[in-house]
Backbone as ProteinMPNN parsed JSONL, in Angstrom:
{"seq_chain_A": "MKRNFRRRFWVEAVLALVTGLLGLITPIWPDWIEILFDWDPDQHSGSVEWQIVGLLLLITVAMVVAATVEWRRTPAETSL", "coords_chain_A": {"N_chain_A": [[0.797, -1.187, -0.008], [0.492, 2.206, -0.735], [0.701, 5.627, -0.017], [-0.365, 8.858, -1.072], [0.61, 11.723, 0.034], [-0.825, 14.975, 0.871], [0.784, 18.198, 0.517], [0.305, 19.575, 2.846], [0.318, 17.608, 4.991], [3.154, 17.15, 4.793], [4.224, 19.501, 5.576], [3.182, 19.876, 8.207], [4.326, 17.817, 9.455], [7.048, 18.186, 9.172], [7.091, 20.661, 10.695], [6.459, 19.638, 13.166], [8.536, 18.095, 13.835], [10.825, 19.993, 13.83], [9.97, 21.911, 15.855], [9.762, 20.086, 17.951], [12.316, 19.1, 18.296], [13.836, 21.557, 18.777], [12.387, 22.128, 21.216], [13.547, 20.072, 22.683], [16.156, 20.612, 22.714], [16.483, 23.189, 24.021], [16.204, 23.096, 26.953], [18.655, 21.728, 27.368], [20.567, 23.297, 26.182], [20.187, 26.193, 26.73], [21.034, 28.63, 26.114], [21.157, 29.137, 23.275], [19.193, 30.709, 22.237], [19.741, 33.379, 22.985], [22.316, 33.448, 21.74], [21.622, 33.254, 18.878], [19.663, 35.112, 18.428], [20.721, 37.354, 19.615], [19.514, 38.412, 21.949], [18.458, 39.046, 25.233], [16.015, 38.725, 27.242], [15.577, 38.008, 29.834], [17.885, 38.339, 31.449], [19.616, 35.983, 31.802], [18.081, 34.434, 33.714], [16.451, 32.294, 32.974], [13.791, 31.979, 32.723], [12.373, 32.858, 30.359], [13.28, 31.008, 28.6], [12.124, 28.546, 29.532], [9.348, 29.227, 29.133], [9.352, 29.234, 26.369], [10.048, 26.605, 25.897], [7.724, 25.455, 26.788], [5.826, 26.512, 24.955], [6.955, 25.602, 22.583], [6.376, 22.9, 22.917], [3.612, 22.817, 23.002], [3.118, 23.614, 20.369], [4.353, 21.38, 19.081], [2.709, 19.153, 19.82], [0.267, 20.105, 18.684], [0.897, 20.023, 15.939], [1.509, 17.406, 15.604], [-0.889, 16.126, 16.075], [-2.377, 17.28, 13.924], [-0.97, 16.257, 11.723], [-1.417, 13.759, 12.076], [-4.224, 13.577, 11.768], [-4.465, 14.245, 9.097], [-2.953, 12.174, 7.835], [-4.643, 10.097, 8.624], [-6.903, 10.798, 6.839], [-5.868, 10.626, 4.295], [-6.276, 8.273, 1.725], [-5.311, 4.969, 1.294], [-3.572, 3.639, -1.457], [-4.316, 0.856, -3.441], [-2.981, -1.625, -5.252], [-3.61, -3.683, -7.98]], "CA_chain_A": [[-0.041, 0.065, 0.033], [1.166, 3.485, -0.812], [-0.178, 6.764, 0.156], [0.053, 10.089, -1.684], [0.131, 12.712, 0.963], [-0.743, 16.233, 0.421], [1.73, 19.08, 1.09], [-0.108, 19.996, 4.183], [0.81, 16.746, 5.862], [4.553, 17.235, 5.1], [4.459, 20.756, 6.364], [2.804, 19.581, 9.663], [5.149, 16.719, 10.045], [8.31, 18.957, 9.485], [7.01, 21.468, 11.755], [6.311, 18.959, 14.521], [9.912, 17.637, 14.017], [11.557, 21.069, 14.09], [9.586, 22.358, 17.21], [10.227, 18.995, 18.843], [13.9, 19.158, 18.404], [13.996, 22.875, 19.491], [11.856, 21.868, 22.567], [14.534, 19.128, 23.426], [17.41, 21.327, 22.838], [16.344, 24.426, 24.716], [16.487, 22.784, 28.336], [19.967, 21.348, 27.55], [21.413, 24.461, 25.897], [19.177, 27.35, 26.71], [21.698, 30.004, 25.583], [21.117, 29.114, 21.795], [18.252, 31.784, 21.79], [20.445, 34.5, 23.077], [23.298, 33.627, 20.711], [21.16, 33.341, 17.754], [19.042, 36.421, 18.288], [21.37, 38.444, 20.368], [18.45, 39.094, 22.767], [18.393, 38.324, 26.544], [15.123, 39.582, 27.879], [15.388, 37.681, 31.333], [19.157, 38.397, 31.979], [20.026, 34.719, 32.204], [17.372, 33.702, 34.676], [15.998, 31.073, 32.234], [12.285, 31.981, 32.822], [11.791, 32.934, 29.117], [13.467, 29.795, 27.989], [11.082, 27.607, 29.921], [8.171, 29.525, 28.405], [9.653, 28.846, 25.034], [9.992, 25.206, 25.841], [6.259, 25.179, 26.972], [5.162, 26.922, 23.722], [7.259, 24.552, 21.466], [5.725, 21.592, 23.192], [2.186, 22.925, 22.527], [3.031, 23.701, 18.89], [4.656, 20.195, 18.598], [1.526, 18.468, 20.07], [-0.709, 20.43, 17.738], [1.364, 19.715, 14.669], [1.466, 16.008, 15.496], [-2.191, 15.865, 15.887], [-2.898, 17.757, 12.697], [-0.428, 15.486, 10.784], [-2.112, 12.367, 12.168], [-5.598, 13.738, 11.07], [-4.193, 14.232, 7.62], [-2.526, 10.779, 7.562], [-5.902, 9.066, 8.414], [-7.717, 11.229, 5.705], [-5.313, 10.037, 2.952], [-6.617, 6.91, 1.537], [-4.176, 4.134, 0.799], [-3.712, 3.017, -2.906], [-4.155, -0.541, -3.595], [-2.571, -2.035, -6.569], [-4.157, -4.934, -8.303]], "C_chain_A": [[0.918, 1.198, -0.007], [0.219, 4.624, -0.677], [0.453, 7.959, -0.547], [-0.385, 11.251, -0.671], [0.174, 14.072, 0.444], [0.424, 16.99, 1.049], [1.51, 19.451, 2.491], [0.432, 18.913, 5.027], [2.431, 16.762, 6.021], [4.987, 18.42, 5.723], [4.212, 20.602, 7.879], [3.868, 18.768, 10.305], [6.646, 17.312, 10.213], [8.216, 19.866, 10.71], [7.083, 20.914, 13.126], [7.793, 18.531, 14.8], [10.916, 18.843, 14.452], [11.284, 21.706, 15.521], [9.862, 21.313, 18.304], [11.679, 18.989, 19.217], [14.314, 20.493, 19.133], [13.531, 22.652, 21.035], [12.829, 20.966, 23.499], [15.842, 19.817, 23.623], [17.466, 22.451, 23.812], [16.699, 24.101, 26.24], [17.943, 22.388, 28.369], [20.882, 22.438, 27.21], [20.599, 25.669, 25.73], [19.792, 28.619, 26.049], [21.697, 30.031, 24.099], [20.153, 30.361, 21.513], [18.937, 33.18, 21.982], [21.619, 34.584, 22.007], [22.73, 33.905, 19.414], [20.528, 34.678, 17.424], [19.66, 37.568, 18.825], [20.403, 39.311, 21.203], [18.424, 38.225, 24.106], [17.403, 39.118, 27.338], [15.053, 39.083, 29.364], [16.593, 37.706, 32.001], [19.643, 37.097, 32.623], [19.261, 33.89, 33.38], [16.774, 32.424, 34.225], [14.466, 31.001, 32.312], [11.727, 31.937, 31.364], [12.009, 31.644, 28.399], [12.422, 28.74, 28.247], [9.749, 27.81, 29.348], [8.204, 29.192, 27.126], [9.48, 27.393, 24.84], [8.44, 24.753, 25.885], [5.523, 25.436, 25.508], [5.616, 25.946, 22.679], [6.615, 23.273, 21.779], [4.207, 21.707, 22.781], [2.114, 22.886, 21.056], [3.426, 22.131, 18.436], [3.539, 19.238, 18.664], [0.514, 18.649, 19.01], [-0.286, 19.871, 16.326], [1.298, 18.108, 14.468], [-0.015, 15.499, 15.421], [-2.719, 16.235, 14.48], [-2.301, 16.819, 11.555], [-1.202, 14.014, 10.835], [-3.537, 12.367, 11.591], [-5.474, 13.632, 9.579], [-3.663, 12.984, 7.21], [-3.766, 10.023, 7.437], [-6.82, 9.61, 7.338], [-7.154, 10.808, 4.407], [-5.605, 8.618, 2.816], [-5.365, 6.176, 0.978], [-4.565, 3.518, -0.681], [-3.505, 1.593, -2.813], [-3.817, -0.765, -5.097], [-3.022, -3.578, -6.905], [-3.232, -5.75, -9.229]], "O_chain_A": [[1.995, 1.172, 0.589], [-0.913, 4.592, -1.158], [1.678, 8.062, -0.612], [-1.549, 11.642, -0.583], [1.063, 14.4, -0.342], [1.012, 16.502, 2.014], [2.459, 19.627, 3.254], [1.128, 19.352, 5.943], [2.982, 16.473, 7.083], [6.033, 18.431, 6.372], [4.953, 21.138, 8.703], [4.264, 18.952, 11.456], [7.355, 17.015, 11.174], [9.067, 19.87, 11.6], [7.612, 21.493, 14.075], [8.226, 18.619, 15.949], [11.737, 18.653, 15.35], [12.218, 21.99, 16.27], [10.161, 21.661, 19.447], [12.09, 18.877, 20.372], [15.123, 20.434, 20.059], [14.268, 22.984, 21.963], [12.909, 21.066, 24.723], [16.539, 19.601, 24.614], [18.523, 22.636, 24.414], [17.503, 24.863, 26.776], [18.543, 22.692, 29.4], [21.923, 22.564, 27.855], [20.362, 26.107, 24.604], [19.106, 29.498, 25.528], [22.267, 31.001, 23.6], [20.397, 31.014, 20.498], [18.698, 34.073, 21.17], [21.868, 35.654, 21.451], [23.284, 34.784, 18.754], [20.767, 35.291, 16.383], [19.231, 38.692, 18.568], [20.397, 40.542, 21.223], [18.379, 36.995, 24.117], [17.779, 40.059, 28.036], [14.428, 39.812, 30.135], [16.612, 37.181, 33.115], [20.027, 37.07, 33.792], [19.735, 32.875, 33.891], [16.598, 31.518, 35.04], [13.914, 29.958, 31.962], [10.803, 31.177, 31.074], [11.129, 31.171, 27.679], [11.897, 28.118, 27.323], [9.026, 26.854, 29.071], [7.145, 28.832, 26.612], [8.902, 26.926, 23.858], [7.987, 23.864, 25.164], [4.744, 24.614, 25.027], [4.778, 25.464, 21.916], [6.307, 22.555, 20.827], [3.635, 20.746, 22.266], [1.227, 22.254, 20.483], [2.83, 21.663, 17.466], [3.339, 18.51, 17.691], [-0.054, 17.701, 18.466], [-1.124, 19.298, 15.631], [1.075, 17.596, 13.371], [-0.29, 14.514, 14.735], [-3.493, 15.454, 13.927], [-2.979, 16.588, 10.554], [-1.499, 13.322, 9.86], [-4.011, 11.38, 11.028], [-6.287, 13.003, 8.902], [-3.964, 12.679, 6.056], [-4.036, 9.386, 6.419], [-7.597, 8.768, 6.886], [-7.914, 10.636, 3.454], [-5.244, 7.81, 3.672], [-4.521, 6.753, 0.292], [-5.657, 3.024, -0.962], [-2.573, 1.142, -2.148], [-4.352, -0.128, -6.004], [-2.785, -4.516, -6.144], [-3.568, -6.872, -9.605]]}, "name": "protein", "num_of_chains": 1, "seq": "MKRNFRRRFWVEAVLALVTGLLGLITPIWPDWIEILFDWDPDQHSGSVEWQIVGLLLLITVAMVVAATVEWRRTPAETSL"}
């Protein structure tokens, strides 16, 4: 069986992967945000980083759910 997914599925899957990876990297290496954006709103207290981890987790869950819905909507092709 083969499935032909729409572009929407691939966008959702890639966004889930990227946000999930960033959500895992942020607690391990929280300074990547300050290095990348040259912006330190919490003066190294870490509070903004934990808010970002929470937001990335929410986005990841939403994208996984959306990709799963798209996966289930895509019919499987059967070859005879």
